[in-house]
C-alpha positions as CSV (number, residue, x, y, z in Angstrom):
1,X,125.9,36.1,-39.3
2,X,129.4,35.0,-38.2
3,X,132.3,36.0,-40.4
4,X,135.8,34.5,-40.4
5,X,138.4,37.0,-39.2
6,X,142.1,36.6,-39.2
7,X,141.8,33.7,-41.7
8,X,145.0,32.5,-43.1
9,X,144.9,29.8,-45.7
10,X,147.1,26.8,-45.1
11,X,149.9,26.5,-47.6
12,X,149.9,23.2,-49.3
13,X,152.1,21.3,-51.7
14,X,151.2,18.4,-54.0
15,X,152.8,15.1,-53.0
16,X,153.2,13.0,-56.1
17,X,153.8,9.9,-54.1
18,X,150.6,10.3,-52.1
19,X,148.8,11.9,-55.0
20,X,147.1,14.6,-53.0
21,X,147.9,18.0,-51.4
22,X,149.6,18.1,-47.9
23,X,150.0,21.1,-45.6
24,X,153.4,22.6,-45.3
25,X,154.9,22.9,-41.8
26,X,156.7,25.9,-40.4
27,X,160.0,24.3,-41.3
28,X,159.0,23.8,-44.9
29,X,158.3,20.1,-44.9
30,X,155.0,18.5,-45.9
31,X,152.8,17.0,-43.2
32,X,150.8,14.3,-45.1
33,X,148.2,12.1,-43.4
34,X,148.7,8.4,-43.1
35,X,148.1,5.4,-45.4
36,X,144.3,5.6,-45.2
37,X,144.2,9.0,-46.8
38,X,143.6,8.9,-50.5
39,X,142.5,5.3,-50.7
40,X,140.2,4.2,-53.5
41,X,136.6,3.3,-53.0
42,X,134.1,1.4,-55.1
43,X,131.8,3.6,-57.3
44,X,128.9,5.1,-55.5
45,X,125.4,3.7,-56.0
46,X,123.4,6.0,-58.3
47,X,120.5,6.0,-55.7
48,X,123.0,7.1,-53.0
49,X,124.3,9.9,-55.2
50,X,120.8,11.2,-55.9
51,X,120.0,11.2,-52.2
52,X,123.2,13.1,-51.2
53,X,122.8,15.7,-54.0
54,X,119.2,16.3,-52.8
55,X,120.3,16.4,-49.2
56,X,123.0,19.0,-49.8
57,X,121.1,21.1,-52.4
58,X,119.9,23.8,-49.9
59,X,123.2,23.9,-48.2
60,X,125.0,24.4,-51.5
61,X,122.7,27.3,-52.4
62,X,123.3,28.9,-49.0
63,X,127.1,28.4,-49.4
64,X,127.0,30.2,-52.8
65,X,124.9,33.0,-51.3
66,X,127.4,33.4,-48.5
67,X,130.4,33.5,-50.8
68,X,128.8,36.1,-52.9
69,X,127.9,38.2,-49.8
70,X,131.5,38.1,-48.6
71,X,132.7,38.9,-52.2
72,X,134.4,35.5,-52.7
73,X,134.2,33.6,-56.0
74,X,132.1,30.5,-56.3
75,X,134.3,27.4,-56.9
76,X,133.7,25.6,-60.2
77,X,132.3,22.5,-58.5
78,X,129.7,24.6,-56.8
79,X,128.8,26.6,-59.8
80,X,128.3,23.4,-61.7
81,X,125.9,22.2,-59.1
82,X,124.0,25.5,-59.1
83,X,123.7,25.2,-62.9
84,X,122.3,21.7,-62.6
85,X,119.8,22.9,-60.0
86,X,118.5,25.6,-62.5
87,X,118.2,23.1,-65.4
88,X,116.2,20.6,-63.3
89,X,113.4,23.1,-62.5
């Protein structure tokens, strides 16, 4: 199994104009992406959502297992999915 070494999280700052987080450069400025970032999309078709959730189910379970093994916490969005998987059984 490969583990990340020398991992340094990127510092980010919320940009209220763009309405998302942007990385902070070494000189303290934000480096936001262009106009295409953060655009709004039409709602996802329910059938597509079901497909994607089923497609990523095993990967989500493996991600949770990895996070536990490296003693990291499971993010709320992932814990929510794991709880859903248990209730569907």
